[in-house]
C-alpha positions as CSV (number, residue, x, y, z in Angstrom):
1,M,64.3,-21.5,134.3
2,F,61.2,-23.6,134.6
3,N,58.0,-22.2,136.0
4,Q,55.6,-24.4,138.0
5,S,53.3,-25.2,135.1
6,Q,56.1,-26.5,133.0
7,T,57.3,-28.7,135.8
8,I,53.8,-30.2,136.3
9,E,53.5,-30.9,132.5
10,L,56.9,-32.7,132.5
11,A,55.9,-34.8,135.5
12,A,52.5,-35.7,133.9
13,G,54.2,-36.6,130.6
14,A,56.7,-38.9,132.5
15,N,53.8,-40.8,134.3
16,G,51.9,-41.2,131.0
17,S,54.8,-42.9,129.2
18,G,55.1,-45.5,132.1
19,G,51.9,-47.3,131.1
20,G,53.6,-50.7,130.6
21,G,54.8,-50.9,134.2
22,L,53.2,-54.3,134.9
23,V,54.6,-55.8,131.7
24,G,58.0,-54.3,132.6
25,L,57.9,-56.1,135.9
26,I,56.6,-59.5,134.7
27,L,58.7,-59.9,131.6
28,P,62.1,-60.1,133.4
29,L,60.7,-62.6,135.9
30,V,59.4,-64.8,133.0
31,L,62.7,-64.6,131.2
32,M,64.6,-65.5,134.4
33,F,62.3,-68.5,135.0
34,A,62.8,-69.6,131.3
35,I,66.6,-69.4,131.7
36,F,66.6,-71.3,135.0
37,Y,64.4,-74.0,133.4
38,F,66.5,-74.6,130.3
39,L,69.9,-74.3,132.1
40,L,69.2,-76.0,135.5
41,I,65.8,-77.7,135.8
42,R,65.6,-79.5,132.5
43,P,69.1,-81.0,132.4
44,Q,68.6,-82.2,136.0
45,Q,65.4,-83.9,135.1
46,K,67.1,-85.7,132.1
47,K,70.0,-86.8,134.4
48,Q,67.5,-88.1,137.0
49,K,65.6,-90.0,134.3
50,T,68.7,-91.7,132.9
51,R,69.8,-92.6,136.4
52,T,66.4,-94.1,137.2
53,S,66.4,-96.1,134.0
54,M,69.9,-97.4,134.8
55,L,68.9,-98.5,138.3
56,S,65.8,-100.3,137.0
57,A,67.9,-102.1,134.3
58,L,70.3,-103.6,136.8
59,K,70.4,-107.4,136.9
60,K,72.3,-110.2,138.6
61,G,75.9,-110.4,137.3
62,D,76.3,-106.7,136.4
63,K,79.5,-105.0,137.5
64,V,78.8,-101.7,139.3
65,V,80.4,-98.9,141.2
66,T,78.8,-97.5,144.4
67,I,78.7,-93.9,145.3
68,G,81.5,-94.5,147.7
69,G,83.7,-95.9,144.9
70,L,83.4,-99.6,145.8
71,H,83.6,-101.9,142.8
72,G,81.6,-105.2,142.8
73,T,79.4,-107.7,141.0
74,I,75.7,-108.0,141.8
75,M,74.9,-111.3,143.4
76,E,71.3,-110.6,144.5
77,I,69.0,-107.8,143.7
78,T,65.5,-106.8,145.0
79,D,63.4,-103.7,144.7
80,D,65.5,-101.7,147.2
81,I,68.5,-103.9,148.2
82,V,71.6,-105.0,146.2
83,V,74.1,-107.6,147.4
84,L,77.5,-107.1,145.9
85,R,80.4,-109.6,145.7
86,V,83.6,-107.6,146.2
87,N,86.0,-110.6,146.0
88,D,85.6,-114.4,146.2
89,V,84.4,-114.4,149.8
90,T,83.1,-110.9,150.6
91,K,79.5,-110.0,150.0
92,L,78.2,-106.5,151.0
93,T,74.6,-105.3,151.1
94,F,73.8,-101.9,149.8
95,D,70.7,-99.8,149.1
96,R,69.8,-99.8,145.4
97,G,70.1,-96.0,145.3
98,S,73.7,-96.1,146.4
99,I,74.8,-97.5,143.0
100,S,76.6,-94.8,141.1
101,H,76.9,-96.4,137.7
102,A,77.3,-99.8,135.9
103,I,80.5,-100.8,134.3
104,S,80.2,-102.1,130.7
105,S,82.0,-105.4,130.6
106,S,81.9,-105.7,126.8
107,S,84.9,-103.5,126.4
108,G,86.9,-105.6,128.9
109,E,86.0,-108.8,127.2
110,S,87.0,-107.5,123.8
111,E,90.5,-106.6,125.2
112,K,90.9,-110.0,126.7
113,S,90.1,-111.8,123.5
114,S,92.7,-109.7,121.5
């Protein structure tokens, strides 16, 4: 079938065509990193940026929801502490980072005036 010289020539030809081995290894890694960046890292950075801007924009009188689901109105606010009024007599102290989101009161006021 094949003699020994033909086998050596076939093996030499196969090694010669694999000259792009380093590019063949690096290209999939670069593509995977790009996919992870655009699908995971970049959206998470945008979400973190909007959360940070929301937390820095909080002010006294804003209605908020904590991570635990507690609804309240901000009575006092400092750099890292928020005091929420839950009802007429109950005030609770939270870390500023435990605020999940602010509730827009403009939609509630427009419904009441109708």
